[in-house]
N, C-alpha and C positions, 0 to 999 in steps of 0.2 A: 530554573534553567529550561530553555526550551529544548525538548528532548527530539531526536531524530524519530521520525516514523515514516513508513512508506508513503509515496506519493497517493496511492489509492486511499490511505487515511487522511493525509493531508488535505485532500480534496474536501473534507467535511465542511469547512467554513467557505469555501471559495466557489464550488461547483455550481452553486445555483445563482451566481450573479453574472448571468450571460450577457447582459447587453452593455455593462459599464465601460468596455474598453473599445474606443474608436480608433485611437491612434493616429500617427501621422504618416505611417509608412507605406501608404498606396502606392506611391509613385516608384518604390523600389521593388515592387512585386516581382518575384521571380529571380531576385538576386542568389548567387550560389556562393557557398564558403568551401572553396576547393582545397583538398589535401595538399600541403606543401611538398614538393619533391625533395627539396635540399634544406635540412634543418638549419644549416649555417646562414642561409640567406634569410631566414625569418627573423623579423625584429619588431620591436615595439612594446609597450606597457598595456596589458590587458586587465580590466577589472571583472572578477567573477564574483556574481551573486550567489549566496548560499543559504540554505535554511539551518546548516549545521553549526549553529552558535557555539556548541560544545567543542567542537574540533578546532574552530578558530581560536577560541579562548585557550585552549591547551597546547596550541602550537603544531598540532597534527597537520593542518593543511599547509602551514609554512614548510613543514619536512616535505610533504608532496611536491610544493613549488620548487624547492632546492633540488630534488631528484629530477623534476622535469627540466630544469635548467642545464642539467647536464648534456641533454640531448639538443635542447634549444638555448644555448648561451645568450643570445641577444634577446630574448623574451623575458620581461619581468611581469610576475603575476601577483596581483593585489586581490585581496579577498575582503567582500563586505558581507558580513552575516547579519540576517533580518530575523528578529525573533517572530514577528508577525508577518511571515514571508508573504502569503497571498496578498493581504490587504496593501502592504506597502509597495509591492511590485506593480499591482493593478493601477495604482496612482501614477506611478513613474511612466507606465506605458503609454500615458496620455501625451508623453513628449518623447524625444528621441534618445534621451539618457536613461537607459536601463542596463547598464553595464555591457561588456563586449561578449561574456558568456553569462547565461542565467538558465534557471530552471523554469520550464514552461509552467505559468499558473494555471490551475484548474479553470479560471475564469475565462480563459480564452477559448473562443469558438474554434473548433479544428479548423473550419473553412477558412478563417482569418490567418492561419499560421504564416502563409506566404507574405502577409503585410508585415509581419512583426520579426520574422526569422529568416536566416538565409538557408537555403537548402544544402543539406550534406551529400546528396547524390540520389540516384534512383532507388526505389524500392527494390527492383529485381537485382541490382548490384549489391545493395547492403544486406538483403535478406540471405544471401549465401553464407554471410559471416556471423550475423548478429540476430539475437532474438529481438523481439517487441518492436519490429520495424512498423508494423501495422498501425500502432498507436499513435504515430506522428506522420503518416503518409497522407499527403493531399495531392490529388492529380498525379499519382505514380512518383512523386517526389518525397523524400523524407526530411523532416525538419528538426528532429531532436533524437537523442540517444540516451537511454538510461545506462548508467555505469554499473547497476546492479538489478538483479531480479529478486522478487520475495515471493513468499508462498504462506498463505495464512494457515493457521493450525492451533493447537492447543500447547502451551508451555505449561509444563507440570512438572511437580517434584515427584521423582521416580520412588524415593524412598516411602513417601506419604502413601503411594498407590500400592506399593508392594506390602506395607504395613497394613493396608486394608484388604490384603489377600488378592488383589488385582495385578496379574502379571501379563495379560494379553491386552492389546488395544481393543476397545470396545467397537463392534461392527455395526451397531444401529443406535439411533437415539435412545431407545428404550434400555438397552444395555448401559449406555453412557449414564443415563440417570441412575439406574441401578447400582453402577460403580460409585457413583457420588454419595449414594444412601450408605453404602458400605464404608466409605470415608468417614462419613458423619458418625456413624456408629461405632466405628473401631479405633477412630483417631481423634487428635484434638483439634485437627486442622479445618479451617473454613473450606469445604470441598470445592465450591466455584466462587470467584471474586468477580463481581461485574465491572468494577471501577466506573460506576454510574456517574460520580461526581466529575470525573475528568471529561465525560461525554464521549470524546473521539473513540474510545475503545469499543463503545457501543456500535459505531458505524462499522467496525471490521466484520460484524455479523453479515453485512451484505456480500462478503466475500465468499461465503459459502457456495455462492453461485457458481455453477459449473462443476463443483465437487461431487454435489449429491448424485447427480446422474452421469458424471463423468462426460459432460457434453460440451464441445468447444463451441457450440452455437448458443451457449446460454445468454450472451449479450443479445443476439438477435431475437431470441424468444421474449426477452424483456421489452424489446421494441415493438413486438408483434402481438403479445397476449397479455395475461394477466398474472403478474409475478406471485399473487397470492391465492391462485387457483389450486385446488386439492392436489397434493403431490408436487407442486411446483418448488424449486429448490429454496426460494426465499421463505416460502411458507414452512418447508420442513426446518429450516434453520431458527426461524423466529418462534416456531412452536417449541423447540427444544429449549431456547432461552426462556420462554414462558414458563415451561414445565419445571425447569430447574429453580427458578425464582419462586414459583407457587409452592412447589414442596419444600422451601424453606432450606434449600441447600447452598444459600449465598451469605454474604456478610449480613449481620444484624440489621444494619441500617445503610442502605446503598448510597443514600444522599450524603453521608459523610466518608465515603471511601476516599483513598488517598494514592494515586498513581506512584508517587515516587516511594512511599513507604511500602507498596505492594511488593516492590522487587526484593528488599532483604527479607520480607515476611514470607514469600513464596520460597526463597532460597534457604531459610530457616525451618521451613516445614509447617508455617502456621496458616499458609494458604497452599491448597492443592493444585488448582488449576486455573488457568486463564485464557480465552480465546484472543490470540494476538497475531504473530506471524514470524518468521524466520528471524527478521530483523531484531526482534526483541531478546533472542536467546542470549546474545553477548552482553547485554545490560544485566540480565539475570545472573549470568555467570559471574560477572564483575561484583555484583552485589553478594553473591555467595562468597567470593574470596575475601571482600571486606568484612563479612559477618563470621569468618572462619569457618564456614562449612564447605562442603565439596561441590565445586562447580559441575562435576560430572553427575551430581543429582539432578541437574536440570535438563528435563526431556522435552521431546516435540512430538506430538502426534497428530494425525490427519482427522478431519471431521468423520464422525462415525457413521459411515454409509458405504457401501461396497456395490460395485458392478461386476457381475461374473467373478465374484470372490476376491476382487481386488480394490483396495483403496484408490482414490484419485485426488490429486491436488492441484489446484490451478496456480499456475506461474505468471506473475504479471511484473510490470516494470515499476521501479520506483520513479522519482521526478526524472524527467528527461531533459537533458541539458541541450541548450541551443544557442546558435550565434545570432546576436542583435543584428537585424538587417542594415541597421545604420553604423555598425562598426567600422572604425577606420582601420582596424588591424584584424581583418577576417581570416587571414592566413594563420595569424597566431592564435586567434580564438579557436580556429577549427584545429590546430595542432594539439592544443590544450584538451579539447574533448576527445580527440583520438588517443592521446597518450593516457588521460585519466581513465578511459574506458578499457584501453587494452593492456596498459604496462604499470599502472599506478599500484596495483594490489589493493585497491579499495575494496573490492569484492571479498578478497580473503580476509582482509583487517575486520570487516563486519560479518563474517561467517555466511556471506550472502551468496546467491546464484550469480555466476558470471553471465554478462550478457553474449559472450563468444559461445557460439553453439558447441564447439569442440572441447570446451573446458570441462574438468570434472566437476562433479557437485561438491559443495562444502561439506566438511566433516559432520556437521550438525544434521545433515540429511542421510548419513550413512544408514541409520536405522530405516528410513525410507527405501533406500536401494535394497537392504537386507530382506524388507517385507515386500519388495515389488510394488511399491506404491507407484502409480502411473502419473507423471507430471504432464499437464496439459496447458497450452496456451489458449485463451478465448479469442475467437474471431472478433476483431474490434470495428468491423466495418460499419455496424449500427450504433456505435459507440456515442457519437455525436447527437444521434437521434433520441437515444435513450436519456441524454442529458436535457434535451429539450422537452421530452414528456415529463420528466421528473420535475423540471421547473414549472411547467403548465398545471400539473396537478398539485402542485405544493406538498408532495408527498415527503421529498427529502431522503432519497435512500443513501445518500452519502453525508447527510446530516444527523445529529444524534437525538433530535426530538422525537421521532416516531418510535424509536425504540426505548426511550425514556418513558413514554406513554405505555408501552408494552410492559415494561418492568413494573410501572406504578399499576397497571392493571392486575398484572400477576400477584403483587404484594398486597392488593386490596386498597391501594392509595387513590385509585380511580375506580368508578363503577363500570360494569359492562361485561360482555362475554368476548372470548377470543374470537368466536366465528363473526360476531358483528363487527370487530376491529377489523379482521382481514376483509371483510365484505366492504366496509367503507373505504380501505386502501385501494382495493381491486376496483371498485366503482370509480374513484377519482382517476385512477391511472388509466383505464380504459376510456373513460370520457376524454381526457386530455389527448390520448392516442388518436381518437376519432376526430377531435378538433384540430389536431394537426395533419389530418388527412391520411389515416392509415387504420 
């Protein structure tokens, strides 16, 4: 089954294919999808494209639609779940037929959003109520809204960590490695699981960016510097991954790792730790229930780095929902997006962070609140430029290959030194940046 994972991870396959979509929406540029004033006057059938095959198959999305119809009785919602979402929607977007509501694929250049999507309003107006507006803003207008926010972190088995004598979150990478060594020597658990074979979990290491130095300008620094310079966030994260693998604190053969099996194994204490995100916690808790273990054993901890004695965690959007600029039912499509974001409870159902600025944090992040973890949003002004540099350099910060090479290097399956590996990445990145004129 195609598992849900956040937009930032789902980009792994699609973020590098920037030139493929031309579309036919140029003439409609600047269309708006205005919020309807009177729900009883909104009618029509809308098709909603989603990557949540699991929720369509188990009837959950149908329940949301039934609830939505209590407010909008004349709107019928149909869902189409796509297993290979990025690839399939990219092809459809060469026509006008790509649903009424869809998740904005990573393949679409931000500057092209007005060609494909109807505006939801101005940034100034929406930013007072919602998080993540910058991620879909073009020329002051917002073209998408994520129904949930996610933050990366380590999903871990609390019982195993306690059994190893570790009761405090590590505050430095060196402490984290020492704690994994304690887990290896005092328990039977695999201290850290790379999920190498599934590939996409390796891309989540890019999302240490911002957390290490608690820096809201971390994306801008990617666009203007060398992400693997000494002390840079990505170098710190990648070095930790390298050290954990190098010191044999991971599964015996990463190439035969199994994502689905890793959930019950962590729930049962056979695996201690994985770097994923808040979105994963509910899946691991469900695995614990099915395995007959305590779901409360599943913990979540921030990256081991502190600024002024405080941990920091980056909050980012999941896939952003948007209205097809060609939709004949823009009012109904907009009504669905607003309702799904504000009223559906989808955020609570997924233990996720609400996009509403005044909403409380989910229970899964209560330990973060107790520990005073600072949650930050990255400035995404240079996000589109980072994508271009990434494509030009062929590094692939949102693709799995470079970290697969890093893991292979660490486990001795590939020759070379870590310094040379970083130097090569940095050289390609900075050359691409200069070629693009910065």
